[in-house]
KETOR-591041 format. One record per residue (C-alpha): chain; residue number from 0; x, y, z. Coordinates in steps of 0.02 Angstrom, whole numbers. Example, Ala and Ser with C-alpha at 12.3 -4.5 7.8 and 13.67 -1.06 7.14 Angstrom:
<atoms>
[atom 'A', 0, [615, -225, 390]]
[atom 'A', 1, [684, -53, 357]]
</atoms>
This chain:
<atoms>
[atom 'A', 0, [-3983, 5074, -775]]
[atom 'A', 1, [-4111, 4971, -871]]
[atom 'A', 2, [-4256, 4872, -798]]
[atom 'A', 3, [-4159, 4715, -838]]
[atom 'A', 4, [-4007, 4779, -752]]
[atom 'A', 5, [-4099, 4804, -590]]
[atom 'A', 6, [-4135, 4620, -577]]
[atom 'A', 7, [-4007, 4518, -467]]
[atom 'A', 8, [-3945, 4360, -562]]
[atom 'A', 9, [-3821, 4217, -541]]
[atom 'A', 10, [-3651, 4233, -631]]
[atom 'A', 11, [-3734, 4154, -770]]
[atom 'A', 12, [-3883, 4272, -790]]
[atom 'A', 13, [-4022, 4175, -705]]
[atom 'A', 14, [-4136, 4283, -596]]
[atom 'A', 15, [-4118, 4260, -408]]
[atom 'A', 16, [-4286, 4269, -309]]
[atom 'A', 17, [-4211, 4289, -127]]
[atom 'A', 18, [-4036, 4346, -75]]
[atom 'A', 19, [-4071, 4347, 106]]
[atom 'A', 20, [-4130, 4172, 152]]
[atom 'A', 21, [-4037, 4007, 108]]
[atom 'A', 22, [-4144, 3866, 45]]
[atom 'A', 23, [-4177, 3745, 182]]
[atom 'A', 24, [-4272, 3582, 220]]
[atom 'A', 25, [-4395, 3652, 334]]
[atom 'A', 26, [-4372, 3785, 463]]
[atom 'A', 27, [-4235, 3816, 527]]
[atom 'A', 28, [-4148, 3691, 417]]
[atom 'A', 29, [-4034, 3605, 370]]
[atom 'A', 30, [-3982, 3696, 209]]
[atom 'A', 31, [-4006, 3605, 52]]
[atom 'A', 32, [-3865, 3561, -71]]
[atom 'A', 33, [-3974, 3617, -216]]
[atom 'A', 34, [-3962, 3801, -167]]
[atom 'A', 35, [-3849, 3839, -315]]
[atom 'A', 36, [-3854, 4029, -278]]
[atom 'A', 37, [-3788, 4000, -102]]
[atom 'A', 38, [-3649, 3882, -169]]
[atom 'A', 39, [-3601, 4002, -309]]
[atom 'A', 40, [-3599, 4147, -187]]
[atom 'A', 41, [-3491, 4061, -57]]
[atom 'A', 42, [-3379, 3980, -185]]
[atom 'A', 43, [-3339, 4148, -264]]
[atom 'A', 44, [-3316, 4229, -98]]
[atom 'A', 45, [-3193, 4095, -49]]
[atom 'A', 46, [-3082, 4138, -195]]
[atom 'A', 47, [-3095, 4328, -196]]
[atom 'A', 48, [-2920, 4356, -139]]
[atom 'A', 49, [-2778, 4317, -252]]
[atom 'A', 50, [-2599, 4307, -189]]
[atom 'A', 51, [-2531, 4478, -150]]
[atom 'A', 52, [-2374, 4543, -240]]
[atom 'A', 53, [-2218, 4487, -156]]
[atom 'A', 54, [-2158, 4669, -169]]
[atom 'A', 55, [-2261, 4827, -210]]
[atom 'A', 56, [-2411, 4739, -124]]
[atom 'A', 57, [-2503, 4899, -80]]
[atom 'A', 58, [-2536, 5029, -211]]
[atom 'A', 59, [-2650, 5153, -295]]
[atom 'A', 60, [-2692, 5178, -485]]
[atom 'A', 61, [-2762, 5293, -606]]
[atom 'A', 62, [-2784, 5321, -791]]
[atom 'A', 63, [-2721, 5467, -896]]
[atom 'A', 64, [-2625, 5518, -1045]]
[atom 'A', 65, [-2454, 5556, -1101]]
[atom 'A', 66, [-2420, 5701, -1222]]
[atom 'A', 67, [-2265, 5733, -1327]]
[atom 'A', 68, [-2205, 5907, -1307]]
[atom 'A', 69, [-2032, 5899, -1385]]
[atom 'A', 70, [-1962, 5803, -1538]]
[atom 'A', 71, [-1853, 5651, -1497]]
[atom 'A', 72, [-1865, 5553, -1666]]
[atom 'A', 73, [-1684, 5572, -1689]]
[atom 'A', 74, [-1670, 5447, -1544]]
[atom 'A', 75, [-1811, 5330, -1553]]
[atom 'A', 76, [-1940, 5267, -1679]]
[atom 'A', 77, [-2067, 5222, -1556]]
[atom 'A', 78, [-2232, 5282, -1631]]
[atom 'A', 79, [-2306, 5350, -1466]]
[atom 'A', 80, [-2161, 5474, -1465]]
[atom 'A', 81, [-2160, 5511, -1648]]
[atom 'A', 82, [-2236, 5683, -1653]]
[atom 'A', 83, [-2261, 5838, -1545]]
[atom 'A', 84, [-2437, 5845, -1476]]
[atom 'A', 85, [-2474, 5658, -1491]]
[atom 'A', 86, [-2567, 5587, -1342]]
[atom 'A', 87, [-2564, 5410, -1278]]
[atom 'A', 88, [-2677, 5338, -1149]]
[atom 'A', 89, [-2596, 5255, -1000]]
[atom 'A', 90, [-2629, 5173, -827]]
[atom 'A', 91, [-2513, 5201, -680]]
[atom 'A', 92, [-2487, 5107, -518]]
[atom 'A', 93, [-2402, 5198, -376]]
[atom 'A', 94, [-2355, 5092, -222]]
[atom 'A', 95, [-2246, 5058, -73]]
[atom 'A', 96, [-2119, 4919, -89]]
[atom 'A', 97, [-2089, 4813, 62]]
[atom 'A', 98, [-2248, 4808, 159]]
[atom 'A', 99, [-2403, 4706, 147]]
[atom 'A', 100, [-2567, 4763, 73]]
[atom 'A', 101, [-2617, 4820, 247]]
[atom 'A', 102, [-2461, 4921, 285]]
[atom 'A', 103, [-2467, 5110, 303]]
[atom 'A', 104, [-2439, 5224, 153]]
[atom 'A', 105, [-2316, 5328, 263]]
[atom 'A', 106, [-2193, 5190, 298]]
[atom 'A', 107, [-2007, 5228, 252]]
[atom 'A', 108, [-1992, 5136, 92]]
[atom 'A', 109, [-1956, 5168, -92]]
[atom 'A', 110, [-2118, 5204, -194]]
[atom 'A', 111, [-2155, 5104, -350]]
[atom 'A', 112, [-2192, 5204, -507]]
[atom 'A', 113, [-2260, 5085, -644]]
[atom 'A', 114, [-2329, 5151, -804]]
[atom 'A', 115, [-2423, 5055, -943]]
[atom 'A', 116, [-2432, 5158, -1110]]
[atom 'A', 117, [-2571, 5088, -1222]]
[atom 'A', 118, [-2478, 5117, -1385]]
[atom 'A', 119, [-2532, 5076, -1565]]
[atom 'A', 120, [-2384, 4963, -1565]]
[atom 'A', 121, [-2432, 4868, -1412]]
[atom 'A', 122, [-2422, 4905, -1227]]
[atom 'A', 123, [-2261, 4980, -1164]]
[atom 'A', 124, [-2226, 4957, -980]]
[atom 'A', 125, [-2106, 5071, -885]]
[atom 'A', 126, [-2069, 4997, -716]]
[atom 'A', 127, [-1977, 5116, -594]]
[atom 'A', 128, [-1968, 5188, -424]]
[atom 'A', 129, [-1967, 5362, -345]]
[atom 'A', 130, [-1779, 5344, -331]]
[atom 'A', 131, [-1653, 5356, -476]]
[atom 'A', 132, [-1546, 5205, -402]]
[atom 'A', 133, [-1573, 5038, -317]]
[atom 'A', 134, [-1497, 4947, -168]]
[atom 'A', 135, [-1411, 4806, -272]]
[atom 'A', 136, [-1343, 4784, -446]]
[atom 'A', 137, [-1363, 4594, -475]]
[atom 'A', 138, [-1529, 4502, -476]]
[atom 'A', 139, [-1454, 4355, -392]]
[atom 'A', 140, [-1463, 4453, -232]]
[atom 'A', 141, [-1631, 4515, -249]]
[atom 'A', 142, [-1731, 4370, -158]]
[atom 'A', 143, [-1612, 4386, -12]]
[atom 'A', 144, [-1623, 4573, -2]]
[atom 'A', 145, [-1818, 4572, -3]]
[atom 'A', 146, [-1815, 4434, 129]]
[atom 'A', 147, [-1717, 4555, 247]]
[atom 'A', 148, [-1855, 4693, 217]]
[atom 'A', 149, [-1994, 4572, 259]]
[atom 'A', 150, [-2034, 4483, 421]]
[atom 'A', 151, [-1922, 4369, 519]]
[atom 'A', 152, [-1964, 4187, 486]]
[atom 'A', 153, [-1976, 4138, 662]]
[atom 'A', 154, [-2054, 4296, 750]]
[atom 'A', 155, [-2149, 4356, 596]]
[atom 'A', 156, [-2088, 4529, 652]]
[atom 'A', 157, [-1987, 4659, 550]]
[atom 'A', 158, [-1808, 4637, 616]]
[atom 'A', 159, [-1678, 4776, 611]]
[atom 'A', 160, [-1542, 4654, 628]]
[atom 'A', 161, [-1596, 4565, 458]]
[atom 'A', 162, [-1620, 4741, 382]]
[atom 'A', 163, [-1450, 4810, 433]]
[atom 'A', 164, [-1347, 4652, 430]]
[atom 'A', 165, [-1383, 4629, 244]]
[atom 'A', 166, [-1351, 4815, 195]]
[atom 'A', 167, [-1196, 4823, 301]]
[atom 'A', 168, [-1128, 4673, 202]]
[atom 'A', 169, [-1181, 4752, 34]]
[atom 'A', 170, [-1087, 4915, 22]]
[atom 'A', 171, [-1158, 4952, -151]]
[atom 'A', 172, [-1321, 4984, -59]]
[atom 'A', 173, [-1258, 5147, 25]]
[atom 'A', 174, [-1320, 5267, -115]]
[atom 'A', 175, [-1499, 5206, -100]]
[atom 'A', 176, [-1491, 5193, 89]]
[atom 'A', 177, [-1445, 5380, 97]]
[atom 'A', 178, [-1587, 5418, -12]]
[atom 'A', 179, [-1711, 5309, 84]]
[atom 'A', 180, [-1668, 5379, 248]]
[atom 'A', 181, [-1677, 5557, 192]]
[atom 'A', 182, [-1853, 5634, 203]]
[atom 'A', 183, [-1874, 5582, 24]]
[atom 'A', 184, [-1902, 5406, 96]]
[atom 'A', 185, [-2072, 5467, 167]]
[atom 'A', 186, [-2160, 5567, 22]]
[atom 'A', 187, [-2305, 5672, 74]]
[atom 'A', 188, [-2410, 5590, -58]]
[atom 'A', 189, [-2394, 5502, -227]]
[atom 'A', 190, [-2422, 5666, -312]]
[atom 'A', 191, [-2276, 5748, -226]]
[atom 'A', 192, [-2135, 5634, -286]]
[atom 'A', 193, [-2027, 5610, -443]]
[atom 'A', 194, [-2027, 5450, -533]]
[atom 'A', 195, [-1873, 5370, -613]]
[atom 'A', 196, [-1839, 5225, -730]]
[atom 'A', 197, [-1689, 5191, -623]]
[atom 'A', 198, [-1628, 5068, -749]]
[atom 'A', 199, [-1543, 5106, -916]]
[atom 'A', 200, [-1635, 5066, -1077]]
[atom 'A', 201, [-1597, 5073, -1264]]
[atom 'A', 202, [-1682, 5191, -1383]]
[atom 'A', 203, [-1651, 5162, -1572]]
[atom 'A', 204, [-1710, 5265, -1724]]
[atom 'A', 205, [-1760, 5227, -1901]]
[atom 'A', 206, [-1583, 5209, -1955]]
[atom 'A', 207, [-1549, 5085, -1815]]
[atom 'A', 208, [-1437, 5200, -1727]]
[atom 'A', 209, [-1457, 5164, -1542]]
[atom 'A', 210, [-1430, 5263, -1378]]
[atom 'A', 211, [-1437, 5231, -1194]]
[atom 'A', 212, [-1566, 5324, -1101]]
[atom 'A', 213, [-1635, 5354, -921]]
[atom 'A', 214, [-1806, 5420, -888]]
[atom 'A', 215, [-1850, 5564, -758]]
[atom 'A', 216, [-2031, 5602, -715]]
[atom 'A', 217, [-2033, 5767, -624]]
[atom 'A', 218, [-2181, 5808, -523]]
[atom 'A', 219, [-2266, 5973, -566]]
[atom 'A', 220, [-2342, 5983, -400]]
[atom 'A', 221, [-2172, 6004, -318]]
[atom 'A', 222, [-2077, 5883, -204]]
[atom 'A', 223, [-2159, 5871, -33]]
[atom 'A', 224, [-2099, 5750, 110]]
[atom 'A', 225, [-2150, 5699, 286]]
[atom 'A', 226, [-2022, 5711, 425]]
[atom 'A', 227, [-1999, 5560, 526]]
[atom 'A', 228, [-2113, 5621, 662]]
[atom 'A', 229, [-2249, 5666, 537]]
[atom 'A', 230, [-2239, 5501, 447]]
[atom 'A', 231, [-2266, 5411, 618]]
[atom 'A', 232, [-2411, 5515, 666]]
[atom 'A', 233, [-2485, 5485, 489]]
[atom 'A', 234, [-2472, 5298, 507]]
[atom 'A', 235, [-2595, 5306, 649]]
[atom 'A', 236, [-2706, 5452, 589]]
[atom 'A', 237, [-2729, 5386, 415]]
[atom 'A', 238, [-2630, 5232, 356]]
[atom 'A', 239, [-2704, 5251, 183]]
[atom 'A', 240, [-2667, 5443, 162]]
[atom 'A', 241, [-2581, 5430, -6]]
[atom 'A', 242, [-2711, 5316, -77]]
[atom 'A', 243, [-2849, 5434, -22]]
[atom 'A', 244, [-2749, 5587, -83]]
[atom 'A', 245, [-2729, 5523, -263]]
[atom 'A', 246, [-2913, 5474, -281]]
[atom 'A', 247, [-2981, 5636, -213]]
[atom 'A', 248, [-2870, 5745, -311]]
[atom 'A', 249, [-2926, 5663, -466]]
[atom 'A', 250, [-3106, 5658, -409]]
[atom 'A', 251, [-3101, 5845, -385]]
[atom 'A', 252, [-3022, 5885, -550]]
[atom 'A', 253, [-2853, 5925, -476]]
[atom 'A', 254, [-2762, 5813, -597]]
[atom 'A', 255, [-2582, 5770, -552]]
[atom 'A', 256, [-2449, 5789, -687]]
[atom 'A', 257, [-2269, 5754, -717]]
[atom 'A', 258, [-2143, 5817, -842]]
[atom 'A', 259, [-2042, 5680, -928]]
[atom 'A', 260, [-1858, 5707, -955]]
[atom 'A', 261, [-1728, 5593, -1016]]
[atom 'A', 262, [-1543, 5576, -1015]]
[atom 'A', 263, [-1457, 5520, -1176]]
[atom 'A', 264, [-1288, 5434, -1186]]
[atom 'A', 265, [-1211, 5367, -1342]]
[atom 'A', 266, [-1125, 5194, -1352]]
[atom 'A', 267, [-958, 5279, -1374]]
[atom 'A', 268, [-978, 5381, -1225]]
[atom 'A', 269, [-1031, 5229, -1128]]
[atom 'A', 270, [-868, 5137, -1172]]
[atom 'A', 271, [-753, 5258, -1069]]
[atom 'A', 272, [-881, 5339, -945]]
[atom 'A', 273, [-816, 5360, -769]]
[atom 'A', 274, [-967, 5262, -700]]
[atom 'A', 275, [-1036, 5096, -762]]
[atom 'A', 276, [-1188, 5165, -861]]
[atom 'A', 277, [-1280, 5002, -827]]
[atom 'A', 278, [-1255, 4997, -636]]
[atom 'A', 279, [-1423, 5040, -560]]
[atom 'A', 280, [-1339, 5093, -397]]
[atom 'A', 281, [-1259, 5242, -494]]
[atom 'A', 282, [-1334, 5396, -577]]
[atom 'A', 283, [-1277, 5487, -727]]
[atom 'A', 284, [-1228, 5668, -653]]
[atom 'A', 285, [-1338, 5794, -745]]
[atom 'A', 286, [-1179, 5902, -772]]
[atom 'A', 287, [-1111, 5755, -882]]
[atom 'A', 288, [-1285, 5718, -971]]
[atom 'A', 289, [-1406, 5856, -958]]
[atom 'A', 290, [-1591, 5795, -957]]
[atom 'A', 291, [-1696, 5846, -1114]]
[atom 'A', 292, [-1881, 5862, -1105]]
[atom 'A', 293, [-1988, 5740, -1194]]
[atom 'A', 294, [-2170, 5764, -1134]]
[atom 'A', 295, [-2295, 5778, -1002]]
[atom 'A', 296, [-2402, 5644, -909]]
[atom 'A', 297, [-2573, 5691, -836]]
[atom 'A', 298, [-2678, 5579, -728]]
[atom 'A', 299, [-2867, 5617, -755]]
[atom 'A', 300, [-2971, 5464, -719]]
[atom 'A', 301, [-2991, 5346, -563]]
[atom 'A', 302, [-3032, 5166, -584]]
[atom 'A', 303, [-3207, 5107, -560]]
[atom 'A', 304, [-3156, 4945, -481]]
[atom 'A', 305, [-3001, 4935, -373]]
[atom 'A', 306, [-2977, 4747, -390]]
[atom 'A', 307, [-3009, 4733, -571]]
[atom 'A', 308, [-2902, 4881, -622]]
[atom 'A', 309, [-2771, 4907, -491]]
[atom 'A', 310, [-2746, 4745, -401]]
[atom 'A', 311, [-2756, 4646, -562]]
[atom 'A', 312, [-2647, 4766, -657]]
[atom 'A', 313, [-2488, 4684, -713]]
[atom 'A', 314, [-2329, 4767, -768]]
[atom 'A', 315, [-2173, 4697, -844]]
[atom 'A', 316, [-2015, 4791, -903]]
[atom 'A', 317, [-2012, 4656, -1042]]
[atom 'A', 318, [-2156, 4741, -1123]]
[atom 'A', 319, [-2062, 4845, -1262]]
[atom 'A', 320, [-2118, 4924, -1425]]
[atom 'A', 321, [-2014, 4953, -1573]]
[atom 'A', 322, [-1892, 5093, -1534]]
[atom 'A', 323, [-1863, 5042, -1358]]
[atom 'A', 324, [-1765, 4891, -1292]]
[atom 'A', 325, [-1671, 4831, -1142]]
[atom 'A', 326, [-1490, 4874, -1092]]
[atom 'A', 327, [-1351, 4754, -1014]]
[atom 'A', 328, [-1409, 4809, -840]]
[atom 'A', 329, [-1401, 4656, -738]]
[atom 'A', 330, [-1551, 4700, -628]]
[atom 'A', 331, [-1650, 4747, -784]]
[atom 'A', 332, [-1605, 4581, -866]]
[atom 'A', 333, [-1671, 4483, -710]]
[atom 'A', 334, [-1829, 4583, -704]]
[atom 'A', 335, [-1869, 4550, -885]]
[atom 'A', 336, [-1898, 4369, -827]]
[atom 'A', 337, [-1966, 4394, -652]]
[atom 'A', 338, [-2108, 4512, -673]]
[atom 'A', 339, [-2193, 4412, -807]]
[atom 'A', 340, [-2159, 4253, -710]]
[atom 'A', 341, [-2243, 4320, -551]]
[atom 'A', 342, [-2396, 4375, -647]]
[atom 'A', 343, [-2425, 4202, -711]]
[atom 'A', 344, [-2415, 4139, -526]]
[atom 'A', 345, [-2536, 4276, -457]]
[atom 'A', 346, [-2659, 4300, -609]]
[atom 'A', 347, [-2641, 4152, -714]]
[atom 'A', 348, [-2575, 4118, -898]]
[atom 'A', 349, [-2707, 4235, -968]]
[atom 'A', 350, [-2679, 4391, -871]]
[atom 'A', 351, [-2641, 4479, -1025]]
[atom 'A', 352, [-2834, 4468, -1075]]
[atom 'A', 353, [-2889, 4562, -921]]
[atom 'A', 354, [-2947, 4731, -977]]
[atom 'A', 355, [-2829, 4840, -882]]
[atom 'A', 356, [-2682, 4732, -955]]
[atom 'A', 357, [-2744, 4710, -1134]]
[atom 'A', 358, [-2685, 4821, -1274]]
[atom 'A', 359, [-2810, 4962, -1313]]
[atom 'A', 360, [-2741, 5054, -1466]]
[atom 'A', 361, [-2708, 4893, -1567]]
[atom 'A', 362, [-2757, 4700, -1567]]
[atom 'A', 363, [-2644, 4555, -1514]]
[atom 'A', 364, [-2620, 4414, -1636]]
[atom 'A', 365, [-2521, 4260, -1595]]
[atom 'A', 366, [-2537, 4077, -1573]]
[atom 'A', 367, [-2549, 4061, -1380]]
[atom 'A', 368, [-2709, 3975, -1337]]
[atom 'A', 369, [-2811, 3908, -1192]]
[atom 'A', 370, [-2755, 3893, -1011]]
[atom 'A', 371, [-2859, 3952, -855]]
[atom 'A', 372, [-2975, 4096, -879]]
[atom 'A', 373, [-2954, 4110, -1066]]
[atom 'A', 374, [-3096, 4214, -1133]]
[atom 'A', 375, [-3142, 4306, -1286]]
[atom 'A', 376, [-3123, 4266, -1465]]
[atom 'A', 377, [-2927, 4278, -1462]]
[atom 'A', 378, [-2898, 4158, -1603]]
[atom 'A', 379, [-2995, 4235, -1747]]
[atom 'A', 380, [-3008, 4116, -1894]]
[atom 'A', 381, [-2826, 4066, -1910]]
[atom 'A', 382, [-2742, 3906, -1843]]
[atom 'A', 383, [-2643, 3889, -1682]]
[atom 'A', 384, [-2474, 3850, -1754]]
[atom 'A', 385, [-2345, 3937, -1860]]
[atom 'A', 386, [-2295, 3930, -2001]]
[atom 'A', 387, [-2455, 3905, -2087]]
[atom 'A', 388, [-2530, 3929, -2259]]
[atom 'A', 389, [-2699, 4002, -2194]]
[atom 'A', 390, [-2642, 4188, -2193]]
[atom 'A', 391, [-2607, 4179, -1997]]
[atom 'A', 392, [-2511, 4319, -1922]]
[atom 'A', 393, [-2321, 4320, -1971]]
[atom 'A', 394, [-2167, 4403, -1894]]
[atom 'A', 395, [-2121, 4580, -1955]]
[atom 'A', 396, [-1932, 4586, -1994]]
[atom 'A', 397, [-1936, 4772, -1971]]
[atom 'A', 398, [-1987, 4759, -1786]]
[atom 'A', 399, [-1816, 4701, -1724]]
[atom 'A', 400, [-1693, 4807, -1620]]
[atom 'A', 401, [-1518, 4840, -1679]]
[atom 'A', 402, [-1385, 4706, -1675]]
[atom 'A', 403, [-1252, 4736, -1549]]
[atom 'A', 404, [-1086, 4646, -1532]]
[atom 'A', 405, [-1072, 4544, -1375]]
[atom 'A', 406, [-916, 4448, -1315]]
[atom 'A', 407, [-834, 4378, -1162]]
[atom 'A', 408, [-816, 4228, -1051]]
[atom 'A', 409, [-976, 4137, -989]]
[atom 'A', 410, [-950, 4134, -804]]
[atom 'A', 411, [-1005, 4203, -636]]
[atom 'A', 412, [-906, 4367, -642]]
[atom 'A', 413, [-876, 4487, -502]]
[atom 'A', 414, [-911, 4673, -528]]
[atom 'A', 415, [-741, 4750, -575]]
[atom 'A', 416, [-789, 4924, -643]]
[atom 'A', 417, [-648, 5045, -585]]
[atom 'A', 418, [-761, 5155, -476]]
[atom 'A', 419, [-810, 5134, -296]]
[atom 'A', 420, [-989, 5129, -212]]
[atom 'A', 421, [-962, 5282, -101]]
[atom 'A', 422, [-931, 5428, -216]]
[atom 'A', 423, [-1108, 5465, -266]]
[atom 'A', 424, [-1182, 5440, -87]]
[atom 'A', 425, [-1048, 5555, -24]]
[atom 'A', 426, [-1092, 5686, -151]]
[atom 'A', 427, [-1278, 5678, -106]]
[atom 'A', 428, [-1229, 5716, 79]]
[atom 'A', 429, [-1105, 5850, 36]]
[atom 'A', 430, [-1181, 5937, -111]]
[atom 'A', 431, [-1377, 5903, -117]]
[atom 'A', 432, [-1431, 5891, 66]]
[atom 'A', 433, [-1468, 6053, 165]]
[atom 'A', 434, [-1420, 6063, 346]]
[atom 'A', 435, [-1594, 6026, 399]]
[atom 'A', 436, [-1591, 5876, 277]]
[atom 'A', 437, [-1433, 5810, 347]]
[atom 'A', 438, [-1499, 5828, 524]]
[atom 'A', 439, [-1660, 5729, 479]]
[atom 'A', 440, [-1556, 5597, 383]]
[atom 'A', 441, [-1446, 5562, 536]]
[atom 'A', 442, [-1600, 5559, 648]]
[atom 'A', 443, [-1688, 5444, 534]]
[atom 'A', 444, [-1542, 5320, 524]]
[atom 'A', 445, [-1511, 5331, 712]]
[atom 'A', 446, [-1693, 5297, 752]]
[atom 'A', 447, [-1691, 5136, 646]]
[atom 'A', 448, [-1511, 5070, 659]]
[atom 'A', 449, [-1513, 5092, 844]]
[atom 'A', 450, [-1620, 4937, 854]]
[atom 'A', 451, [-1492, 4827, 776]]
[atom 'A', 452, [-1341, 4738, 867]]
[atom 'A', 453, [-1195, 4843, 909]]
[atom 'A', 454, [-1076, 4743, 783]]
[atom 'A', 455, [-1196, 4782, 639]]
[atom 'A', 456, [-1210, 4966, 693]]
[atom 'A', 457, [-1022, 4979, 681]]
[atom 'A', 458, [-1011, 4890, 516]]
[atom 'A', 459, [-1145, 5001, 439]]
[atom 'A', 460, [-1083, 5164, 509]]
[atom 'A', 461, [-906, 5122, 442]]
[atom 'A', 462, [-993, 5121, 266]]
[atom 'A', 463, [-1071, 5290, 301]]
[atom 'A', 464, [-901, 5359, 352]]
[atom 'A', 465, [-826, 5295, 193]]
[atom 'A', 466, [-956, 5399, 102]]
[atom 'A', 467, [-920, 5551, 197]]
[atom 'A', 468, [-821, 5569, 364]]
[atom 'A', 469, [-946, 5700, 436]]
[atom 'A', 470, [-1089, 5574, 389]]
[atom 'A', 471, [-1012, 5430, 472]]
[atom 'A', 472, [-956, 5533, 630]]
[atom 'A', 473, [-1130, 5602, 662]]
[atom 'A', 474, [-1212, 5433, 645]]
[atom 'A', 475, [-1081, 5359, 766]]
[atom 'A', 476, [-1115, 5498, 886]]
[atom 'A', 477, [-1301, 5470, 873]]
[atom 'A', 478, [-1284, 5290, 913]]
[atom 'A', 479, [-1160, 5312, 1052]]
[atom 'A', 480, [-1022, 5223, 957]]
[atom 'A', 481, [-830, 5256, 974]]
[atom 'A', 482, [-790, 5361, 824]]
[atom 'A', 483, [-614, 5305, 824]]
[atom 'A', 484, [-682, 5120, 808]]
[atom 'A', 485, [-783, 5172, 661]]
[atom 'A', 486, [-636, 5269, 576]]
[atom 'A', 487, [-528, 5107, 602]]
[atom 'A', 488, [-667, 4995, 518]]
[atom 'A', 489, [-686, 5119, 381]]
[atom 'A', 490, [-505, 5099, 331]]
[atom 'A', 491, [-520, 4911, 318]]
[atom 'A', 492, [-568, 4808, 171]]
[atom 'A', 493, [-748, 4739, 168]]
[atom 'A', 494, [-690, 4558, 219]]
[atom 'A', 495, [-581, 4630, 357]]
[atom 'A', 496, [-720, 4741, 418]]
[atom 'A', 497, [-836, 4594, 428]]
[atom 'A', 498, [-703, 4487, 517]]
[atom 'A', 499, [-672, 4618, 644]]
[atom 'A', 500, [-848, 4642, 691]]
[atom 'A', 501, [-887, 4460, 692]]
[atom 'A', 502, [-763, 4442, 829]]
[atom 'A', 503, [-886, 4548, 946]]
[atom 'A', 504, [-1025, 4427, 932]]
</atoms>
């Protein structure tokens, strides 16, 4: 530190002679309005907090790199994936989803897994979770879903009736609910969990051939989870345990890493696949589309300032680079708008100029100007309009993605794909979970669902039964419900099931 850096100054560089005593008229006072240092300090303090994220409010971040280990140029022309051995700097934010900034890291919740790749063609943001699926498939339901996971508008308490009422009325959620209430709903740390794109994306190559793709980041530390009892204890012992673990691991040189694998589906295969490839409540079974290895992600540097680099980091799935684009996934389409929009609310119209969000391997050139917190020489010497005859930046026709045929009626259309919402949840229960996993899953559900009204318990348990009869029976027995009532409800349509349980109000 230089001698000049050792001198305390105002925000505008003027030296401060005393930082312990306010300027007053006499002793003890009153304080003088001319104490500009005091006014500046209090004014900044009053504005230190920005609105927290509506979801993913609490998180940890780190810098690292992605290295390509396998050739995928037949599928994508993205330059950061163009050659084996190529490394790209990145920033990642790992988070819980439903809780506030002060919530515990051990809460039962999905975990956010958002990565910002600083590529030479601009920033590429991959926004995912530690789950390969999600609760709903249409963004029109998203605000309602999140409301049920937050606090009751009257009591300001988390409400099991809200939580389970929505889920029991939304059968498409059963796959994610099964994942969430397994022990994978309480990872031991951010380092010991997988990350998934969940959404389907498009990759396209130099010939403009395109493919559908799903991303899987597999932890090289191995999967480790907390049981319900361990998670409950951790909430009181160290509510910030995952945040602490990530920082300490990197600080000590124990750099966490993940192997990136992708599943590839051709447009032809998508036309007749047994599951809707763009339905985020479904996975593509590995037997149908075996994952191929792409590269490796390593986290090796902690942020120096949490607020500047983690709290103000902003990710959007709309940030693509040439070679990668969106799919018709409805939830993804909604998020293309919503993520950018929420950053404008939280951070202002120039959030992209903040160092953690700004491109690093290239420069940004466009005609957006001004607004709150505009800083830096972003305009260069060119005008603020296009077209112009002063050599300002112009579009590059080669940057576009392949054209695709789109047809159909413009209307609010129900989901009609010929498969149900219970097959894959049942497969997890029957084929993936061990006997211990099943016991823990049932115990976790019973512990939480048992706090909801009986009519909601019956409706939700019938959905478990539709996924697998043993699954539903064990939940019913754990809740003390009549199994025959559950079986009868499971045989009904969703509308009949709702009507039948409404009569019990």
